[in-house]
Every structure is written in structure tokens, then in C-alpha cells.
C-alpha positions in Angstrom: -17.2 -27.8 4.3 -14.9 -28.4 7.0 -17.3 -26.4 9.5 -20.2 -28.0 8.2 -18.4 -31.4 9.2 -17.5 -30.0 12.7 -21.1 -29.2 13.6 -22.5 -32.7 12.9 -19.9 -34.5 15.1 -20.9 -31.6 17.8 -24.4 -31.9 17.6 -23.5 -35.9 18.1 -21.8 -35.1 21.0 -24.0 -32.1 22.4 -20.9 -30.0 23.7 -21.2 -26.3 23.9 -18.5 -24.7 22.1 -17.4 -28.2 20.2 -17.9 -26.8 17.3 -15.1 -24.5 17.3 -12.8 -27.2 19.2 -13.9 -29.7 16.9 -13.1 -27.7 14.1 -9.5 -27.2 14.9 -8.7 -30.6 15.5 -10.1 -31.3 12.2 -8.6 -29.0 10.5 -5.0 -29.7 11.8 -5.5 -33.4 10.7 -5.9 -32.2 7.6 -2.7 -30.3 7.0 0.0 -32.6 9.3 2.8 -31.2 7.0 2.3 -27.7 7.6 3.3 -25.8 10.8 3.1 -22.2 11.6 6.7 -22.6 12.6 8.2 -24.1 9.4 7.1 -23.6 6.1 2.9 -23.5 6.2 0.8 -24.2 3.2 -1.3 -21.8 1.4 -4.7 -23.5 0.7 -6.3 -20.8 -1.4 -9.6 -18.7 -1.2 -12.3 -21.8 -1.2 -10.8 -22.5 2.5 -12.7 -19.1 3.4 -15.3 -19.3 1.2 -18.2 -21.5 3.5 -21.3 -19.6 4.3 -20.7 -20.4 7.9 -17.4 -18.6 7.8 -16.4 -15.6 5.1 -19.0 -16.8 2.3 -22.2 -15.5 2.4 -24.3 -13.2 0.8 -25.2 -11.0 3.2 -22.7 -9.5 5.8 -24.8 -10.5 9.3 -22.3 -12.4 10.8 -22.7 -12.3 14.7 -18.9 -11.7 15.2 -17.5 -10.6 11.8 -19.3 -9.6 8.6 -19.2 -13.2 7.2 -19.6 -11.4 3.3 -15.8 -10.7 3.2 -15.4 -12.9 -0.3 -18.6 -11.0 -1.6 -16.8 -7.9 -1.1 -13.3 -9.3 -2.4 -14.9 -10.6 -5.4 -16.8 -7.4 -5.9 -16.4 -7.2 -10.0 -17.2 -3.2 -10.4 -15.6 -2.0 -7.6 -12.6 -1.0 -6.3 -12.8 -3.8 -3.6 -12.5 -6.1 -5.9 -9.7 -5.0 -8.0 -7.4 -7.9 -5.9 -10.2 -11.1 -7.0 -9.5 -9.4 -11.0 -6.0 -9.2 -11.0 -5.1 -12.6 -12.5 -7.4 -12.1 -15.3 -6.3 -8.9 -15.9 -3.1 -10.6 -17.5 -5.4 -12.5 -20.1 -7.2 -9.1 -21.2 -5.1 -7.2 -24.5 -2.9 -4.8 -22.0 -1.2 -7.8 -20.5 -1.1 -10.5 -23.4 0.4 -7.3 -25.3 3.2 -6.4 -22.6 3.9 -9.8 -22.3 4.7 -10.3 -25.8 6.8 -7.2 -25.7 9.2 -8.5 -23.1 9.2 -12.0 -24.3 7.6 -13.3 -21.6 5.4 -15.9 -23.2 1.7 -16.2 -21.9 1.2 -13.1 -19.0 -1.1 -15.9 -17.0 2.2 -18.3 -16.6 4.8 -15.6 -16.4 6.7 -15.6 -13.6 7.5 -12.1 -13.4 3.6 -11.2 -13.5 2.6 -13.6 -11.0 4.5 -12.7 -8.5 2.4 -9.6 -7.6 -1.3 -10.6 -9.7 -1.5 -14.0 -8.1 -0.9 -15.0 -4.4 3.1 -15.7 -4.3 2.8 -19.1 -3.2 5.9 -21.6 -3.2 4.5 -24.8 -5.3 5.2 -27.4 -3.3 3.1 -25.5 -0.7 -0.2 -25.1 -2.4 -3.0 -27.0 -0.8 -5.8 -29.2 -2.8 -7.7 -25.6 -3.1 -5.1 -23.4 -4.0 -5.4 -21.5 -7.7 -3.7 -19.1 -9.4 -6.8 -18.0 -10.8 -8.2 -16.7 -7.7 -5.5 -13.6 -8.4 -4.2 -11.8 -4.9 -6.5 -14.1 -2.8 -6.9 -14.3 1.4 -3.3 -15.5 2.6 -1.4 -12.6 0.0 -2.4 -10.6 2.8 -3.3 -12.5 5.8 -0.2 -15.2 5.7 0.0 -18.7 4.7 -3.0 -20.4 6.8 -2.5 -24.3 6.3 -1.6 -25.8 9.1 -1.4 -22.2 11.7 -4.3 -19.9 11.7 -6.6 -21.1 9.5 -7.2 -23.8 12.4 -6.6 -21.1 15.8 -8.8 -17.6 14.1 -12.1 -19.3 15.2 -11.5 -21.9 18.4 -12.5 -21.3 21.5 -11.1 -19.5 23.0 -9.4 -17.7 19.9 -7.6 -14.5 20.8 -6.1 -12.1 18.2 -2.8 -12.4 19.6 -3.0 -16.1 19.1 -3.7 -15.9 15.6 -1.0 -13.6 15.4 0.8 -16.1 17.3 0.1 -19.1 14.7 1.1 -17.3 11.5 -1.6 -14.9 11.4 0.1 -10.9 9.6 -0.9 -8.5 12.1 -2.2 -5.8 9.7 -3.5 -3.7 12.3 0.0 -2.8 12.7 0.4 0.1 10.2 4.4 -1.2 9.7 3.6 -4.4 9.2 0.5 -4.0 6.8 2.3 -1.2 4.3 5.3 -4.2 4.2 2.8 -6.6 2.9 1.1 -3.6 0.3 4.1 -2.4 -0.4 5.7 -5.6 -2.4 3.5 -5.4 -5.2 2.4 -1.8 -5.0 6.1 -0.5 -5.2 8.2 -3.8 -5.4 10.3 -6.2 -3.5 13.5 -8.5 -4.0 10.7 -11.7 -4.0 10.7 -13.3 -7.6 8.4 -11.5 -9.8 7.9 -8.1 -7.6 9.6 -5.3 -9.3 8.1 -3.4 -11.9 10.9 -2.5 -14.3 11.3 0.6 -16.3 10.8 -2.0 -19.4 7.9 -3.2 -17.8 5.9 0.6 -18.0 7.4 1.0 -21.3 5.8 -2.1 -22.5 2.5 -0.7 -20.9 1.9 -1.4 -17.3 0.8 1.2 -15.2 3.5 3.4 -13.2 3.5 2.4 -9.4 2.3 5.0 -7.0 1.4 3.9 -2.9 -0.6 5.3 -0.1 -1.3 3.1 2.6 -4.3 4.0 4.3 -7.0 5.5 1.0 -5.7 1.9 -0.3 -6.6 0.4 3.1 -9.8 2.0 2.7 -10.3 1.1 -0.7 -10.1 -2.5 0.1 -11.7 -2.9 3.9 -14.1 -5.5 3.8 -14.5 -5.5 8.0 -16.5 -3.4 10.4 -14.6 -1.3 12.7 -16.6 -2.2 15.6 -16.8 -3.1 19.1 -15.2 -6.2 19.3 -12.8 -5.4 16.7 -11.4 -2.6 18.6 -11.3 -4.9 21.8 -9.1 -7.3 19.6 -7.2 -5.3 17.9 -7.0 -1.2 19.0 -8.9 1.3 17.3 -7.2 2.4 13.7 -5.2 5.6 13.5 -5.7 7.0 9.4 -3.1 9.7 10.7 -0.8 7.2 12.0 -1.4 4.5 8.9 -1.1 7.2 6.4 2.5 8.6 8.2 3.9 5.1 8.6 2.8 4.2 5.0 4.7 7.2 3.8 7.6 6.3 5.7 8.0 3.0 4.7 7.5 3.6 0.7 10.7 6.0 1.5 12.4 3.4 3.1 11.4 0.7 0.3 12.3 2.3 -3.0 15.9 3.5 -1.5 16.3 0.2 0.2 15.6 -1.4 -3.5 17.5 1.3 -4.9 20.4 0.9 -2.7 21.1 -3.0 -4.4 23.1 -2.8 -7.7 20.9 -5.3 -9.0 17.8 -3.0 -9.2 19.3 0.3 -9.5 20.8 -0.4 -12.8 19.3 -2.1 -16.1 22.4 -2.8 -18.4 24.3 0.7 -18.8 21.3 2.7 -17.7 19.6 3.4 -14.3 16.7 1.5 -13.4 14.2 4.7 -14.7 11.4 2.9 -12.1 12.8 4.5 -9.4 13.1 7.9 -11.5 10.4 10.6 -11.9 8.8 9.4 -15.1 7.6 13.5 -15.7 11.0 14.7 -15.5 11.5 13.0 -19.1 8.4 12.3 -20.4 7.0 16.4 -21.1 6.9 17.8 -24.7 10.1 18.7 -26.5 10.0 21.9 -28.3 12.8 23.5 -30.2 13.0 27.3 -31.2 15.3 29.9 -30.9 13.8 31.2 -27.6 14.1 28.1 -25.1 11.0 26.9 -23.3 11.9 24.8 -20.1 9.5 22.3 -19.3 10.3 21.6 -16.3 10.4 24.2 -12.4 13.6 24.1 -10.2 12.3 21.8 -7.0 14.2 23.4 -3.9 14.1 19.9 -2.2 16.5 18.2 -5.1 20.0 19.8 -5.5 20.5 17.6 -8.6 22.8 19.2 -11.7 20.8 21.1 -13.8 18.8 18.4 -16.8 19.1 15.6 -14.9 15.8 13.5 -13.9 15.6 13.1 -10.3 14.6 10.5 -8.2 10.7 10.2 -7.8 10.4 12.1 -4.4 6.8 12.0 -4.3 6.7 10.3 -0.4 10.0 12.4 0.7 8.2 15.1 0.4 4.7 13.6 2.3 7.3 12.3 4.9 9.3 15.7 5.2 5.4 16.9 6.3 4.9 14.5 8.6 8.5 15.1 10.0 7.4 18.4 10.7 4.0 18.1 11.8 4.3 15.0 14.7 8.0 14.2 14.9 9.9 17.4 14.8 13.3 16.2 16.4 13.9 14.3 13.6 13.3 16.6 11.3 16.0 18.1 10.2 17.6 15.2 9.9 15.2 13.7 7.4 15.3 16.6 5.6 19.4 16.8 5.2 19.7 13.2 4.2 17.1 13.5 1.7 19.1 16.5 -0.1 22.2 13.9 0.6 20.7 11.9 -1.8 19.3 14.1 -4.6 23.0 15.8 -4.4 24.7 12.0 -4.7 22.7 11.6 -8.4 25.5 14.1 -9.4 28.6 12.3 -8.5 28.3 8.6 -9.2 26.4 5.4 -8.6 28.2 4.4 -5.7 28.0 7.8 -4.0 24.0 7.4 -4.8 23.4 4.2 -3.4 25.8 5.0 -0.3 23.6 8.2 0.3 20.3 5.7 -0.7 21.6 3.6 2.4 21.5 6.5 4.8 18.2 7.6 3.7 16.4 4.4 4.2 17.8 4.3 7.6 16.4 7.8 8.4 13.4 6.5 6.7 13.2 3.7 9.5 14.2 5.5 12.4 10.7 7.8 11.5 8.5 4.7 10.6 9.5 3.9 14.4 9.3 6.9 15.7 5.5 7.3 14.1 4.4 4.0 14.3 5.0 4.2 18.4 3.3 7.9 19.0 0.1 8.1 20.3 -2.8 10.1 18.3 -2.9 13.3 19.1 -6.9 15.7 18.4 -4.6 18.2 15.7 -2.4 16.0 14.0 -4.3 15.7 11.2 -4.7 19.5 11.0 -0.8 20.4 11.7 0.2 18.1 8.7 -2.6 19.5 5.9 -1.1 22.8 7.5 2.8 21.9 6.6 1.7 20.3 3.3 0.3 23.2 1.5 2.2 25.5 3.6 4.7 28.1 1.8 8.2 25.6 2.6 6.2 22.4 1.2 4.3 24.3 -1.6 7.3 25.0 -4.0 8.5 21.7 -4.2 5.1 20.1 -5.9 6.8 20.9 -9.6 6.0 17.1 -10.7 2.9 15.1 -11.1 3.7 12.3 -8.8 4.3 14.2 -5.9 1.1 16.3 -6.4 -0.8 13.3 -6.5 0.5 12.3 -3.3 -0.3 15.5 -2.0 -3.5 15.3 -2.5 -4.7 12.0 -1.8 -3.3 12.9 1.5 -5.5 15.8 1.9 -8.0 13.7 1.3 -7.5 11.1 3.4 -6.4 13.6 6.4 -9.9 14.9 5.9 -11.8 11.7 6.3 -9.9 11.1 9.9 -11.1 14.3 11.0 -14.4 13.4 10.0 -14.2 10.1 11.5 -12.8 11.6 14.9 -15.7 14.1 14.6 -13.4 17.1 14.9 -15.2 18.0 11.6 -18.8 17.3 10.6 -20.2 15.5 7.6 -21.6 18.7 6.5 -18.4 20.9 6.7 -16.2 18.1 4.8 -19.0 18.7 2.0 -18.2 22.0 1.8 -14.5 21.2 1.6 -14.8 18.6 -1.1 -15.2 21.1 -4.3 -11.6 22.4 -3.2 -10.2 18.6 -2.8 -12.2 18.1 -6.4 -10.3 20.8 -8.0 -7.0 20.0 -6.4 -7.8 16.3 -8.1 -8.7 17.6 -11.5 -5.6 19.3 -11.4 -3.9 16.0 -11.5 -6.3 14.1 -13.5 -4.4 13.9 -16.7 -0.5 13.8 -16.5 -0.2 15.7 -19.7 -2.0 18.3 -18.8 -0.6 19.2 -15.1 0.4 22.6 -14.4 1.9 23.1 -11.0 0.9 27.0 -10.2 -2.5 25.7 -10.8 -2.4 23.0 -8.4 -0.6 24.6 -5.9 -3.1 26.7 -5.8 -6.1 24.1 -5.9 -4.4 22.2 -2.8 -3.9 26.1 -1.2 -7.5 26.5 -1.1 -8.8 22.8 -0.2 -6.0 23.0 2.7 -7.2 26.8 3.8 -10.6 25.7 3.8 -9.7 22.6 6.1 -7.4 24.7 8.5 -10.2 27.1 9.0 -12.2 24.4 10.7 -9.8 24.1 13.6 
């Protein structure tokens, strides 16, 4: 490995600190064509996997754990999902989807590889890059060749220097959300948009929650060194900004005609799946299969835009940025109402809502943490104003994930003890149970479970 070569040279020279300095010289020489300013190359997971870097079997490194690759490769844990992303394309489900859509082999289909592998252009793939790595290190941290790969362990290395060399600053909620949403909702980049046709062929529905998804993929320790370099992470802020960026991404894409429609029909990816996928009954006594939602002023019987993140963002705004809450609520209602007017009106309203979400994202990202934030948001999510909006499965899933995330934040902050949280887990579990099976979802049962969980948390203030 290159790190080993640098150590040999450093040993010959006998200079303290020469290992990391010479590593920079050696790596820079290996990537002469790449530039942190221009088009840095993607060097692949193997470049990070040396035993002196991130490839140890045990997390016992002096500065970072150094077993990050093992966590990323974990075969049965959610933490290993990114490494399995390419392999699943070769499984039965992946091949069935590709066959239904006429894509050929899923493992070579551009429509799949944008998210199931690191999206590296062919001309920017280094010698050790391979698609079979799946979603590798550089999918999240950014292309490394000629930039931060050499920089990040040089002396005197700083996080600011790494970022300047092209490392993605994932400690910034907005930056992390942008990276995650590319695949966990969609983007305008090649192969990064899951259409309704894909879901009809068997692709899982798209859902996103930044803090929870981050926790499932975490491969670092938030220790003193991390805090000194990057600051102390704030789960409430990550969760809140994630909701704002999800609304912004969804409405921004919908505002583009090439995404909003699929032939003569709307692109159903954006709509609430369960507003259509419900049991159909016929008989002399009608049986409504939906509840009227007070947040959606749409014509009776029309399928609504999936507003799961809008509901959460409205709760966040009411708790943390109350000065912008009314404007966001009005913009969201105008967006739903525009669906009854026509495609052009709906896209224009989407642009306005995206701008409101962007403003909230900036405000939430810049806001300092306050001790009672999580309690406030939980209270609003399960409160009388928000609860009636949980009429559909997707929004309810987002709500219970949010309550769970915020309770975990309270435990980490020391505002709720582990023992007290354990006593509330039963209520959280009942809320999860209410959304365990989409076809068995019952809004009233969910709202009761959520209210019970939120009430138990609120009594701990």
C-alpha cells in the first residue's frame, strides 16, 4: 500500500513526521491529471482500505477508528447497506425490475448505477475504482484523487484544508442532506430518479429521514477529536434541516416538466402512494377509503402530492422558527390547491414552496441549539393541530421516525435518562407497529399510539 511505501522512505530519512508529509508527495505524484479545482478522479474503496488507513479489523486507531471499511462492509447490518447496493442489482428482484423495464442487465443499466454504485463518470475512474464496490466512500465524501486523498492525512492536516481540497463537509446538515437526497429521493443527475414505472416494476418506495439514516450508516466516533475538528453534531438540527431539504428537493424536481410528467400522466412518484393503492369496494353503501386531510385543499377524489416531509417541516417551523411558520403553511396549502388548477399552476406553486423550504433550511441550519427544542417539536408533531394530518401511511411513518430520532437526541443530551427512555420505548414500538404493514394501516390507531408516546416524553420535561 502507498502508506507502507511512505513509511519505508520516512524510516530511511529518519525525520519525525515525514511519513505523512511524504505520503502527500507520493499521492500527488500518482494523480497528476486530477485536480481539486478541476475534475478529481474517483479512486475507489481499495485506496482507503490499507491497515494504516481505514482497513483495520478493530477500531483501535489513535485518531480515527480505522475500521471504517469493516463497518461499511458489515453483511447483515444496515451499516453495510451501501456496500451491498451493487450486489442487490444481480438478485432476483433487481433483475425482475430491469426485465420489466427493458433495461437489460441491471448491473450495467445506467438507470440503476446512478444510485447503486458510486456515480463516477467513466473518464474519471482511477485504477482501483470498481462498480462492484457499490456505494463507496467517495459517493458521500466526494472524489478523492488529486485532492483530499493526499491532503487529509498530511501534517499539519486540518478539516478546513480537507474541505478546501474537495472533501464534502458532511458535518454541515445541508451538505449531508444534499448528498443523501440524490439517491434517497432523487436528483436531475443521470440515473438518480426513481420513477413510478420503477416502483410498479418492484422498486421499493422512496423515503428519507436524515438523522436516522445517518445513525444507521455512522462509522465514526463523536469523540473529543471529532468535536474539535468538526463541532458537536446536533441531532435536532440535522433532522430539521433534513426535512426542509427533502421538501425543497421534491418540489424543485416537480417544478421541472421533464420530471413532473410521464407521458400523459403526472409522475406518480411524487404523489401519495396510498391515496390510490387502497382496497376498492362496491355496493349500495359507499365506503370511503380515505380521510379528508385539513392540510390538503384539493378537489375531492384527487390523489395528493406526498406531503410527509411538509407535515414534519410545518411542525419544525412552528417550534423552532415560528416567524416563518405561517408563510410556509400558506405556501404548502397553495401548492396542494394548485393541483386542482392545472399542471402549470402546480409547477409554479412548487417553485414557491421550494423557495420557502430553502429559507427554512437556511434558518434552521444557522440556528443555535436550545435545550428544549426536541420537546417542543415532539409536542407539535403529536399535537391537536398536526395530528389530524396523519391520514396516510407515508406521513405517519415520517412522524414516528421523527419522534424516535428526537427521543434519542434527548438521551444523548442527558435531558432524558436511559432508564426513562426505555420505559417509553413500548409506546414508540406501538407507533411503529401501527405503520408496520401499509395495507393494515389505520389512521386512528396510529394517532392514538403517537399521542401516547409523545405524552410520555412530554411528562419528562
